[in-house]
VOKENU-43463 format. One line per 2 residues: their letters; for each residue x, y, z of C-alpha. Coordinates in steps of 0.001 Angstrom, whole numbers, plus 524288, in hexadecimal, padded with zeros to 5 digits. Example, Ala and Ser with C-alpha at 12.3 -4.5 7.8 and 13.67 -1.06 7.14 Angstrom:
as) 8300C 7EE6C 81E78; 83566 7FBDC 81BE4
//
This chain:
mk) 9CC2A 13D70 C77B3; 9D4B1 14972 C7977
ki) 9C998 152AF C75B4; 9C043 14BD0 C7F0B
fy) 9CA0F 14CE4 C8A27; 9CC97 15B52 C8783
ll) 9BE02 15E28 C86C0; 9BB01 156FF C936B
ls) 9C68D 15D94 C9A09; 9C192 16B11 C9637
vs) 9B3A4 16816 C9A98; 9B8AD 1627E CA782
ii) 9C0C0 16EA1 CAA6A; 9B545 177C0 CA77B
sf) 9ABFA 16F82 CAFAB; 9B5A6 16E97 CBAEE
ly) 9B7F7 17D40 CBB82; 9A982 18068 CBA08
tf) 9A618 17713 CC520; 9B13C 17C37 CCD7A
tf) 9AC6D 18A2D CCB42; 99EB5 18673 CCF82
ii) 9A355 17F29 CDBAB; 9ACF7 18991 CDFEC
ke) 9A2F6 1946D CDE52; 99941 18CC8 CE686
sl) 9A3A8 18A0F CF0E2; 9A973 197BD CF161
dy) 99BDB 19D83 CF275; 99C5B 198B8 D0092
ti) 9A99F 19EA1 D0358; 9B338 1A7D4 CFC50
pd) 9BACC 1A574 CEF96; 9C890 1A67A CF545
ik) 9C617 19E33 D0161; 9D1A3 1970F D0764
es) 9CBF0 192D7 D146A; 9BEEF 1936D D1B6D
it) 9BDB0 1961B D29F8; 9B15E 191EE D3114
ie) 9AE73 19840 D3E38; 9A699 18E1B D45AE
ty) 9A516 19444 D5332; 9AA41 19FD0 D5AE3
da) 9AA93 1A389 D6952; 9AA04 1B249 D679C
ns) 99E44 1B9E3 D6C39; 99D1A 1C1C5 D5FB1
pk) 99FF1 1BFB1 D512F; 9A825 1CC1D D513B
yv) 9B292 1C543 D5963; 9B3C6 1BA72 D4F2B
yd) 9B3EF 1C3C1 D4394; 9BE2C 1CC8D D49FB
fi) 9C6F0 1C0BE D4C05; 9C533 1BC2B D3DDF
qk) 9C8B5 1C9C1 D38E3; 9D4C0 1CA48 D41A8
ya) 9D8DB 1BC99 D3D59; 9D77A 1C044 D2EF4
ve) 9E05C 1CC23 D30A9; 9EA9F 1C50F D38D1
hd) 9EBDD 1B991 D2F70; 9E9AE 1C10F D22BB
id) 9DE1F 1B8E7 D1E3B; 9D0C6 1BD1F D1977
ih) 9C572 1B61E D1FF9; 9B7C5 1B6D1 D1A28
ki) 9AB3B 1B329 D2138; 9A101 1ADA8 D17DF
vf) 992B3 1AF2A D1B49; 98768 1AA57 D12E9
st) 979B1 1AFC2 D133C; 96DC3 1B1CA D0AD3
se) 96A75 1BF0E D0517; 95D0F 1C54E D0634
kg) 95A2D 1BFD1 CF8AD; 95D66 1B216 CFD67
ep) 96A4A 1B171 CF5C0; 976C9 1AB91 CFB8E
ek) 97FE6 1B5E7 D00F2; 98DE4 1B4F3 D05C8
ki) 99452 1BEB1 D0EDE; 9A31B 1BF03 D108B
fs) 9A8B4 1C61E D1C5B; 9B76A 1C7EB D1AAB
fl) 9C14F 1C8C0 D25BC; 9CCCA 1CE44 D1E05
ss) 9DB17 1CE7F D21DB; 9DC49 1DCC4 D1DD8
ek) 9D307 1E858 D1E31; 9D741 1EBEB D106F
kn) 9D1EC 1DF33 D0AF8; 9C479 1DCEC D0562
ys) 9BF16 1CF98 D01A4; 9B574 1CC92 CF6C0
yp) 9B40D 1C45A CEA82; 9AAD4 1C44A CDEB0
sn) 99EC1 1BD65 CE3D3; 997B2 1BCD4 CD6C0
ff) 99E59 1AFBF CD431; 996C5 1A97B CDF46
ks) 98891 1A698 CE286; 987DE 1ADAA CEF91
kv) 987EA 1BC50 CF063; 993CF 1C08C CF86C
ef) 99509 1CC3A D016E; 9A26F 1CFF3 D06D9
yn) 9A486 1D5FA D144C; 9AFEF 1D98D D1D25
rs) 9B217 1D640 D2B7C; 9AB3D 1E2B5 D2FD6
di) 99E97 1DE5B D2937; 99CDA 1D1ED D310C
iy) 99513 1D440 D3D77; 989E3 1CAC7 D3FC9
en) 98EBF 1BEE5 D384D; 9917B 1B2B6 D4049
pi) 9A039 1AFBF D4073; 99D69 1A130 D3F16
gt) 99EAF 19D05 D30F7; 9A82A 19BC0 D25A8
ya) 9B391 1A4AE D225B; 9BC6E 1A3D0 D1660
tt) 9CA9D 1A7CE D14E2; 9D251 1AB29 D08AA
kr) 9DF2B 1A68C D0EB4; 9E373 19AB9 D165D
tp) 9E122 19D3E D24CD; 9EB58 19B87 D2F97
kn) 9ECC2 18DAC D349B; 9E92D 191B9 D426F
lv) 9DC95 198CD D3E87; 9D3AC 18F13 D457A
yd) 9DBBF 19049 D51F4; 9DBFA 19F3C D5125
fe) 9CD41 19FE1 D4FCA; 9CABB 195F6 D5A83
km) 9D31E 19E02 D63E8; 9C941 1A8E9 D61ED
gi) 9BDCD 19FC3 D648A; 9BA41 19DF2 D5625
sv) 9B8D2 18FF8 D514E; 9BC46 18EB1 D42D5
sv) 9BF51 184A0 D385E; 9C784 186F9 D2C33
ek) 9C628 1806B D1EE9; 9CFC3 181FD D13C4
hs) 9CB14 1839B D05C1; 9D1F3 18089 CF8FF
mi) 9CE98 17FE2 CEA9E; 9CF4D 17107 CEB39
df) 9C38B 17161 CF46C; 9BB24 17739 CE999
iy) 9BF57 16C9E CDFEB; 9BBE1 1625D CEA1D
im) 9AE7D 1689E CEC19; 9AC7F 16908 CDD66
fl) 9AEC7 15A82 CDB6D; 9A58D 1572B CE6A2
sp) 99A83 16017 CE231; 98F8E 15BAF CD8FB
fg) 99331 166D2 CCFE2; 9A11B 16193 CCED6
il) 99D0F 1542B CC9D8; 99CE0 1588D CBBA2
st) 9AADB 15D92 CBC44; 9AF37 15125 CC312
il) 9A8F2 148C5 CB881; 9AEED 150FF CADA6
lf) 9BC64 14FC2 CB3D8; 9BA32 14128 CB4A0
it) 9B686 140C6 CA624; 9C27C 148DE CA291
ii) 9CB5F 13F9A CAA11; 9C58B 133F9 CA2C7
ss) 9C71B 13AC6 C95A6; 9D544 13E0D C98CF
if) 9D80B 12F8A C9B0B; 9D1F8 12BD3 C8E01
ys) 9D8EF 13732 C8784; 9E5F1 13203 C8CBF
fs) 9E2FC 124AA C86A8; 9DFF3 12B2E C79A4
tl) 9ED80 1317E C7935; 9F4FD 124BF C7B17
kk) 9F770 1220F C6CA6; 9FD20 12FA1 C6A9C
ig) A056F 12DFC C76E3; A0A49 120B1 C7224
il) A0E9A 12679 C6512; A15E2 13174 C6C08
ei) A1C8F 1276F C74DC; A211B 11F6E C68EB
mg) A2665 12BCD C62A8; A2D75 12F2C C6F3A
ks) A2626 13BF9 C70DA; A20AF 14173 C7D78
tf) A1240 13FF1 C806B; A12CE 14BE9 C891D
pl) A0D67 1557B C7EC5; A0092 14DCE C7E7B
lv) 9FEDB 14FF3 C8D06; A0317 15E39 C8C2B
nd) 9F809 16131 C82A9; 9EE11 15B5F C8BEF
vl) 9F3AD 162A8 C97A1; 9F399 16F77 C8FFD
fi) 9E53F 16D6D C8CB7; 9E23D 16AE0 C9B17
ll) 9E9C7 17718 C9EF6; 9E332 17F82 C94A2
sv) 9D545 17ACE C9708; 9D61B 17BF2 CA5E4
tl) 9DC50 18978 CA4F5; 9D245 18EE2 C9B60
vs) 9C67C 189A6 CA2CF; 9CBFD 18E5E CAFDF
lf) 9CEB9 19BB7 CA9F4; 9C0BD 19CB5 CA517
fs) 9BB1C 1997A CB282; 9C4CC 1A2A6 CB92C
ik) 9C084 1AE1E CB0B8; 9B246 1AB25 CB3A3
nn) 9B495 1A942 CC254; 9C0C9 1B13F CC53F
il) 9BE77 1B093 CD3EC; 9C1C0 1A201 CD337
il) 9CE21 1A32F CCB05; 9D6EE 19CF6 CD55B
yy) 9CDE5 19134 CD5F7; 9CE5B 18FAB CC71E
if) 9DD33 1903A CC70E; 9DD8E 18552 CD11C
ia) 9D3A4 17D2D CC98C; 9DAD9 17F46 CBCAF
it) 9E7AF 17A7D CC272; 9E0CB 16EDC CC8B3
li) 9DA19 16ABF CBBFE; 9E68D 16C2E CB3DA
lf) 9EE61 163F1 CBD65; 9E3A3 159AA CBE96
ft) 9E163 1576F CB009; 9EFDF 15844 CACA0
lf) 9F417 14EA5 CB71C; 9E913 14535 CB3EE
ll) 9EC6F 1458A CA570; 9FADC 14343 CA869
vs) 9F87D 137FA CB1D2; 9EDBC 13124 CAA11
rg) 9F4C2 13230 C9D07; A01A9 12DE5 CA2EC
fi) 9FB09 12224 CA938; 9F419 11E2B C9C98
is) A0080 11FAE C945E; A0844 1175C C9DED
li) 9FE6C 10C2F C9CC2; 9FF8D 10A62 C8E04
st) A0BAD 10751 C8611; A0FD9 10FAA C7A77
vn) A0C7B 104DB C70AF; 9FEB5 10360 C7619
ki) 9FCF6 11210 C75CA; A003D 11299 C6753
ng) 9F7DF 106A4 C6441; 9EC5A 10D4C C6AC1
kk) 9EB52 10381 C75E2; 9E713 10CF8 C8053
gy) 9E5B5 103EB C8BCE; 9D767 100A5 C89C8
df) 9D773 0F74F C9558; 9DB29 102A8 C9E15
tl) 9D180 10C35 C97E2; 9C6B8 10206 C9910
kv) 9C906 10099 CA7AD; 9C9ED 10F5D CA9A8
si) 9BD95 11191 CA1B2; 9B5EB 1075F CA969
fl) 9BA46 10D94 CB631; 9B661 11B34 CB16E
kl) 9A97E 115D2 CAC74; 9A621 1107C CB9F8
it) 9A955 11D97 CC041; 9A0ED 1248C CB624
fs) 995BD 11B03 CB85F; 99661 11DA6 CC709
if) 9964A 12C5B CC4D8; 98AB4 12AAC CBB92
ii) 982CB 123EF CC649; 9863E 12E33 CD09F
is) 9837E 139F6 CC7DF; 976B1 13412 CC2F9
fn) 9724E 13179 CD0DE; 9759D 13F6B CD514
li) 96EB3 144E5 CC923; 96222 13D66 CCBF6
an) 962B3 14152 CDA5A; 96490 14FBB CD6F7
vn) 9596B 14F6B CCD1B; 95060 149C8 CD793
vs) 954A5 15415 CE176; 95270 15ECD CD75B
kn) 944A5 159CA CD4A1; 94183 15923 CE32B
lq) 94693 166DE CE554; 93EDD 16C72 CD9F1
tk) 93298 165B8 CDF10; 9352F 16B2A CEC92
ma) 93734 178F2 CE74E; 92A82 17806 CDF9B
sw) 9237E 174CC CEC61; 929F8 1804B CF34B
kt) 924F9 18A10 CE940; 91714 18809 CEE2C
nd) 91AFD 18C6D CFBEE; 920B9 198A4 D0209
py) 92FA2 19908 D01BA; 9370C 19395 D0D5A
yr) 944C6 1976A D114A; 95005 1904B D1787
ll) 95848 1972C D21CD; 966A5 1946B D1F1F
fs) 97072 194F7 D2A42; 97DAA 19B63 D27D5
ns) 98A6C 193DE D28DD; 98DA5 19BCA D3520
tt) 980E4 19984 D3C6D; 981C1 196F8 D4B06
ff) 97419 19159 D4C8F; 97912 18352 D4C2C
dd) 98414 184D0 D5614; 981FA 17B93 D618F
dk) 9865E 18584 D6BA2; 97CA3 18F9B D6664
re) 970CA 186BA D64E7; 9682D 18D56 D6F14
ns) 96B93 19AD9 D6A14; 96882 19682 D5C20
nt) 95B14 191AD D6033; 95837 19E81 D6721
rl) 95C69 1A6BC D5B7A; 95519 19EBD D5159
lp) 94894 19C76 D58EA; 942A4 1A9BC D5517
li) 94621 1A6FB D46D6; 93F10 199DF D471E
tl) 93358 1A032 D4DB6; 932F4 1AA88 D42FF
ae) 9340F 19FF5 D3890; 92909 197D3 D3E86
nn) 92031 1A3B2 D3E7C; 92355 1A5F3 D3010
es) 91F6D 198A1 D2A9B; 92CFB 19289 D2A2F
il) 92C7C 183D1 D28E7; 9335E 177D9 D2E2C
fe) 934BF 16BB0 D25A4; 93E12 1614A D2A9C
kv) 93EB3 15373 D255B; 941ED 14C6E D3200
le) 947A0 1407E D2B21; 949EE 13EB0 D1C91
dn) 942B6 13436 D14F2; 93D09 13259 D0773
gn) 931CA 13B8F D0A36; 92757 13133 D0851
vd) 9264E 128C4 D1482; 91BDE 11E4B D1516
nq) 92015 113F9 D1EB2; 921BD 112AC D2D48
vn) 9305C 11031 D2CD1; 9347D 11DBA D2852
il) 92870 125CC D2BA1; 92F6D 12CC6 D36BC
sn) 93979 13236 D2D3E; 92EB5 139D8 D2662
fi) 92D8F 1447B D30B2; 92DEA 1529F D2C34
sv) 92ED9 15D93 D362B; 927A5 16A0B D3292
ns) 92260 175CE D39DB; 91468 17AC7 D3A22
ny) 917B7 184EA D2FB7; 91A82 17A06 D2604
vn) 90D6E 17333 D2865; 9063A 18033 D27E6
sf) 90D13 18400 D1B18; 90C13 17755 D1363
pi) 8FF33 16FCC D1214; 8FF22 162FD D19AE
yd) 8F262 15B59 D1A70; 8ED31 153AB D25FE
nk) 8E68C 14666 D249F; 8D9AF 14D63 D2185
ek) 8E055 154B4 D1663; 8DF92 161CD D1D3D
ii) 8EB33 16AFC D1D13; 8F279 16B62 D29F3
gn) 8F567 1796D D2D47; 8F73E 1832C D383F
ls) 8FEE8 179D1 D40BA; 9030E 17FD3 D4D98
pd) 9116B 183B2 D4E2B; 91161 17FED D5CA0
kf) 90DDD 17182 D5AF9; 91465 1654E D5589
yc) 90D2C 15D4E D4B44; 90FAB 15083 D4452
li) 908FC 14EE2 D3719; 90812 14075 D338C
pe) 90315 13AF5 D2680; 8F72D 1322C D280C
kf) 8FE5D 12641 D22EF; 9076F 126F7 D2EC6
ah) 8FC9B 128B0 D38DA; 8FF40 11B21 D3E6E
mt) 90CD8 11FCC D4239; 9087D 12C30 D491B
dk) 90E2F 1284A D564F; 91B7C 1250A D50B3
is) 91BAC 1315F D485E; 9177C 13999 D540F
de) 9227C 133AB D5C1A; 92C9A 1376D D51DF
ar) 9269F 144F2 D506C; 92815 14772 D5F07
ke) 93677 14390 D5E5A; 9387E 14D00 D5307
ia) 93192 157F0 D5A73; 93A5F 15570 D662C
fn) 94630 1567D D5D3A; 9417C 163FD D592D
fd) 94139 16811 D677D; 94E58 161FA D6B0D
vt) 957DF 15D84 D607A; 96097 156ED D6A96
ge) 95583 14EB1 D704F; 95AFE 150DF D7DF8
kl) 94F87 158DE D834B; 94473 153B7 D7AC8
sy) 943FA 14765 D727D; 9353D 14571 D717D
yn) 92A34 14F5D D7026; 91E74 14C13 D78E1
de) 915D2 157F9 D76E7; 90AE3 15A51 D6D25
le) 90C7E 1553B D5F40; 90077 15613 D568C
ii) 8FEF2 14B45 D4C61; 8F81C 14EC6 D3F99
si) 8F4DC 14497 D3544; 8F793 14968 D2778
kd) 8F439 144E4 D19D0; 8FD16 13AA3 D1392
nq) 90645 13D22 D081D; 907A5 14BBD D0A15
si) 9136B 1527C D040F; 91B89 15A23 D0DDC
ld) 9239C 16486 D06F8; 931FF 165A5 D0A94
ln) 93729 1739B D09A0; 94574 1710E D0CE4
se) 94E04 173CE D0105; 958E2 16B04 D0637
nm) 95098 15EA5 D05C3; 95014 15B1C CF755
sn) 94C89 14CC4 CF8E4; 93E17 14F5E CFB5D
te) 934F2 15A5A CF79A; 929C3 15555 CFFE3
yl) 9268A 14A59 D0943; 91AB8 14152 D09C1
ns) 91427 13BBC D15D7; 91CDD 14362 D1EFD
il) 91A94 14483 D2D9D; 91AEB 152EE D3114
lv) 91F8E 156D5 D3E89; 91B34 164E2 D40A0
vs) 92528 16ACA D49EC; 9211B 1762A D5271
in) 92C56 17FD6 D51A6; 925E8 18810 D5C37
si) 925FC 17C8F D6587; 93436 178B6 D63C8
kp) 93950 18687 D6610; 94355 18A0B D6ACD
ni) 9494C 17CCD D6711; 94BEE 17FE2 D58C3
ek) 958C9 1789C D56EB; 952AE 16EAE D4DB9
ll) 94B36 17956 D46A5; 957FA 180AF D44C6
ae) 95D70 174B9 D3DDE; 9515A 17427 D352F
vs) 9537F 1826A D315C; 96193 17F99 D2D6E
qg) 95D86 17397 D257B; 952D8 17ABC D1E11
ny) 947BC 17371 D24C8; 9426C 17FE2 D2ADF
lf) 93EC5 189DC D2078; 93B2E 19817 D21F9
qn) 93153 1A175 D1C12; 9310A 1B057 D1C65
pe) 93FD1 1B1A0 D1A3F; 93FBC 1C05B D1CA0
ki) 93B28 1BE9F D2AB8; 94511 1B3DB D2D37
mn) 9508B 1BB99 D27AA; 94C79 1C7E5 D2EFF
fi) 94C4F 1C020 D3BAB; 959EE 1BAAD D38CE
sk) 95F5A 1C84A D35EF; 9593A 1CEAB D41D6
nn) 95EBD 1C41C D4ABF; 96C9E 1C4FA D4511
mn) 96C64 1B705 D3FD0; 970D5 1BA1D D31E9
se) 97DCC 1B329 D340B; 97697 1A6B4 D37F7
ff) 96F65 1A50A D2B0F; 971DA 1A5BD D1C7D
gl) 963AB 1A9D5 D1AFB; 956C9 1A47C D15EC
ts) 9569F 19D71 D08F2; 94A94 19946 D0186
qt) 948B8 18A97 D00DA; 94582 18C51 CF277
dl) 9527C 19354 CF02A; 959E1 1889E CF74C
al) 952C1 17E55 CEF53; 9558F 18598 CE297
eq) 963F5 1861A CE62E; 9641A 1778A CE8F4
la) 95C6B 174C6 CDC93; 96660 17C7E CD495
ki) 97180 17499 CDA99; 96A70 167B3 CD854
nq) 9673D 16B2D CCA2D; 97565 16F21 CC848
ei) 979A9 161E2 CCD70; 96FDA 15B3D CC45A
ti) 97588 1627F CB8A4; 98365 15EFB CBCA1
nm) 97FBC 150C2 CBEFC; 9793F 14FFD CB1A3
mv) 98565 155A2 CAB31; 98E27 14C62 CB2BD
lt) 9854A 140DD CAF98; 985D7 1442D CA122
fi) 994AE 1444C CA1AB; 994ED 137B8 CA98B
va) 98C0B 130A4 C9FED; 99467 13568 C9483
if) 9A0DD 130FC C9B6A; 99AAF 12404 C9EF9
il) 996CC 12165 C90D3; 9A44C 1254A C8BC2
lq) 9AB1D 11CFA C9609; 9A248 1117E C9314
ff) 9A589 11293 C84A0; 9B3F4 113A5 C87F5
vc) 9B306 107A0 C90DD; 9AC82 0FFBC C8616
ws) 9B5F9 104D6 C7BD8; 9C1A4 10111 C8482
yi) 9BB93 0F3B6 C870B; 9B9FF 0F154 C7869
ev) 9C7E7 0F605 C75F7; 9CD81 0ECD4 C8040
nk) 9C5A6 0E12F C7B20; 9C50E 0E4B3 C6CA6
kr) 9CB5A 0D825 C6785; 9C359 0CF04 C700B
nf) 9B6A9 0D62B C6CFC; 9B999 0D617 C5E62
le) 9BC61 0C77C C5E4D; 9B03E 0C462 C664D
yl) 9A84E 0CC8B C5CD2; 9ADD0 0C4D8 C5147
fg) 9AA7E 0B80C C5814; 99C5F 0BC6A C598F
ks) 99B86 0BF16 C680B; 99028 0C7BA C6BE1
yi) 990FC 0D56B C71AB; 98DA3 0D04A C7F40
qr) 997C0 0C565 C7E4B; 9A258 0CF20 C7A6B
hg) 99F50 0DA06 C841C; 995A9 0D4B3 C8E21
kf) 99FDD 0D304 C98BD; 9A4EF 0E0F7 C972A
if) 99734 0E6DD C96F8; 99386 0DF25 CA324
sm) 99FE8 0E337 CAA6D; 99DEC 0F1AF CA726
sa) 98FB2 0F150 CAB66; 99355 0E9A0 CB7A0
ls) 99CF6 0F43D CBBCD; 99269 0FE9F CBAAA
iv) 988BC 0F5EC CC1EF; 99282 0F464 CCD15
is) 993FA 1033B CCDD2; 9851E 10466 CCDED
ii) 983C9 0FA7C CD8F2; 98D89 1023A CE123
fl) 9851F 10E70 CDF7C; 978AD 106C8 CE27E
if) 97E78 1023A CEF65; 97F32 1107E CF3B8
nf) 9725B 11503 CEDB8; 96850 10CC5 CE67D
ef) 96349 118EA CDF8C; 96EEC 1178B CD640
lk) 9683B 10BAD CD022; 96128 11254 CC4D2
ia) 96D0E 11A71 CC121; 975F7 10E8C CC1CE
lv) 96CC8 10668 CB948; 96C3C 11129 CAEFF
gv) 97B13 11273 CAF5F; 97D79 103C9 CADC0
lv) 9736D 102AF CA2C3; 9790B 10E5B C9B5E
ef) 986BF 108FE C9D0A; 98283 0FBAF C97C8
ii) 97CEE 101F4 C8B7B; 98916 10A70 C899B
ii) 99220 0FE9D C8B0B; 98ACB 0F6E9 C80A7
ia) 98B02 1025D C7720; 9993A 105F8 C7A0F
is) 99E41 0F7FD C785A; 996AF 0F663 C6BB2
vs) 99C11 1030F C65FC; 9AA08 100B2 C6ACF
ek) 9AA6D 0F283 C6638; 9A502 0F5F2 C58D5
nk) 9AF13 100C3 C56C9; 9BA41 0F828 C5B80
rf) 9B5B5 0ECF3 C52CF; 9B60C 0F5C5 C46D8
ai) 9C374 0FACF C4AF1; 9C8E0 0ECE6 C4BF4
ik) 9C321 0E8DE C3ECF; 9C830 0F541 C3866
ke) 9D5BE 0F308 C3E11; 9D63D 0E4ED C397C
v) 9D15A 0E86C C2BDC
//
């Protein structure tokens, strides 16, 4: 048992540090490695950004803190790019760090280099800021919020992330093995107690192994990622203290439960271990259901995304315009100005075959009845209908729709509901004109109805919607962007959500640069690139879930064997006598098998209350457990029977 514990401990430490390295690199890619606090400028009253930047520089010098503005953008090649503008406390200073450790390419600038960037956004400090920073900034008309950062935050993020599940499970396994390892040392401890010798050396050896293994693994990761050395020191100390304290407390508790005589006789408190093992088995069974469910869900999402990407390859590439974290286009007090500034951009996009595709309300993508037909609306623009073949009820392609008119394309099977559909379409059109509904709540002008062929597949190009690749029997509301101008508030929201996609990226980016809007956007990113990034993350989660599931199944089988072995040990005399008197296997163990299966069934029912889709997984889990119990009891009883006979002989 000692070798198993040491092996699991080593694997857990390696997994924990590897996961921590991955999480911290991902997190620090959005900030700076030595961050202590982040300052977010939300609004400012100054007429020019220069006023704000001059104050930040002055504040940095007066309080001897370095403040770094972080700006994200997309390079001309479409790669993520991070710019850091440093407001340093001394002119002699220069800030930089090795950026090759991180995904984003980093460019470092000084205060003098920042001219056109919007002051609104995130700033990072390498020291704790003065307590009255918020007040000092507000006196100058700058509204800010401050958030403190610590190494514990990254550990918290790690345990909550999908990537951190494996490390959590391994730590859980190691804790279980340490408990069983403590039970295995009881006989040796009992002998030492009879001899009057200290049991402390046994614990010292284990603590030394913990110290050595954590130190060596941390040293290896520190050499490979020297920029994170302070983080590894903190993690190493945390792991040493955690494992040492747990070993001390658990072993002390177990030793106190069992007398010296029972320790020497090998009576290791099987009643207690049986209860602990059953409890751990139930936890493991619950984790098995959750991980299996997540794995199946991720596999389905991956398949949908791959199908969607295959459909995209037959069409010209579309691009999503990403807003920066400092954009002012969504500020309530600047709404009219935002519309005025973006209107020429939308006009340019409409003239260059950009498309709108908005699923008005989500459903299962295959609506056939009157109850939920109105949730099957999809808003598109004329560019979408002119770019993708949609057939009318005479099986002719609908094309060359006017960009100045509103249309409603209704499948033939819903022709009897034309009036009701038209009514809803007019309400949706009115919403495009006026999102508040105060000036216009119903559109009364021309709306042309076109009957289309049933069961047509409508391709969804949004990379964020992974639940459906295409929709059947959808009602298409063709929105006239030209008609709703200059009321583009709703359209602005569609751009930010990826429902409005652009073509001819060079023209769009040139327009943004010429109109000094670079600080408002990260840039244009291909929908295919975004989908590939999401696919990589999903496939990574699938791999992790499969690894975790393998560990969980192995733990579950081992725990089930240990439960059955403990049960046989507790009831060895009764079982042996019942066997001699000719009682059947079911008569001897039926009650125990039923109770174990019943516990798992109760856990399954709890999951089914929340989501009935757990049913198949739960049934497989209960069936597998039933088979394992029968095998484990048979093996354990047979071995114990031979041991009793051998002892008596």
